[in-house]
N, C-alpha and C positions, 0 to 999 in steps of 0.2 A: 752529134748523136744526142737525141733527147731521151731522158729517162722518165719513166712513169713514177708518179709520187707513191710513196710507201705509206701504209697505214701506221699510225702511231701505236706504240705498245699498249697504252691504256685502252685505246679503241679496240685493238685486237682482243684483249682480255675480256672486255665488257661484251663484245659481240659474240665471242666464243661461249661465254657463260649464258647469255640470253638464248643463243641458238641451241645449245645442248641441254638446257634445263628441263625440257619435256621428258628426256630419257630418265630422269630421277623418278618420274611417276611410275616407272615399272616396279618399284618397290611396293607400291600400294594398289595399283590397278592393273588390269589385263592389257593385252596388246591392242584390243580394239579402242580403248580409251586413249592410250598413248598415241596411236596412229592418228586419231582425230585431232589431238592436241598438236601433233607434228604437222598435220595438214593445215590447221588454222595458223600455226606459226609460219609455215611456208607462204601461204596466201597473204598473210599480213605483211611479211617481208617483201613480197612482190609489189604490194601497194606502196610501201615506204621507201624502197630503193630509189625510185625516180625523185621522190621528194628530197631524200638525203643527197642525191647527186647534184641536183640543181640548186640547192640551198647553200649560199655562201657560209652561213653560220655552221651548218652541219659539216661542210667541207673543212672548215677551220678546225673543228673538233676531231674529225676523222683523220685528216692528212696533215694538218698544221699549216697548209698553204691553200691558196685558191687555185683551182684547176678549171680550165675552160671545159665546160660540159660537152662541147661538140668534138673535142679531141678523141674521146673514147666512147662515143655513143653506141657503137656496135657492141662493146663489152657490156654496157648497161642493158642493152636489149637481150643479149644472151643470158645474163644473170637473171633478169626478170622472167624470161621464158623458162629457164631452168627451175626457178622457184615455183612457177605456176604448174609446170608438169609434175614436179615432185609433190606439190600439195594435192593435186588431183589424184595422183597415184596413191598417196598415203590415204586419202579419203576413200578411194575405191577398195584399198586393202583393208581398211577398218571395217567396211561393210562385209567383206568376204570373211574376215577373221571373226566377226560377231555372230556368224551362223552357228 
């Protein structure tokens, strides 16, 4: 039985901080601005996920080991599509909220 590599704790903390940082903007700005930042964040992550997945240096930082990219390519595709859909949804919601 083959196990999937787990993210390192330092990578989990850093990624959680980066992913959730736009929520802090709610203290100073309205929902329309926050949703646009969340949208930009999602779309940027959608671009960076394949780079991080296929780069051995990024894999070493994220997982601590080298993983064959072809092993879980369907998971990468689902993650990228989820980030794109979320980003487009947040962008649409920001225009609706800005009315």
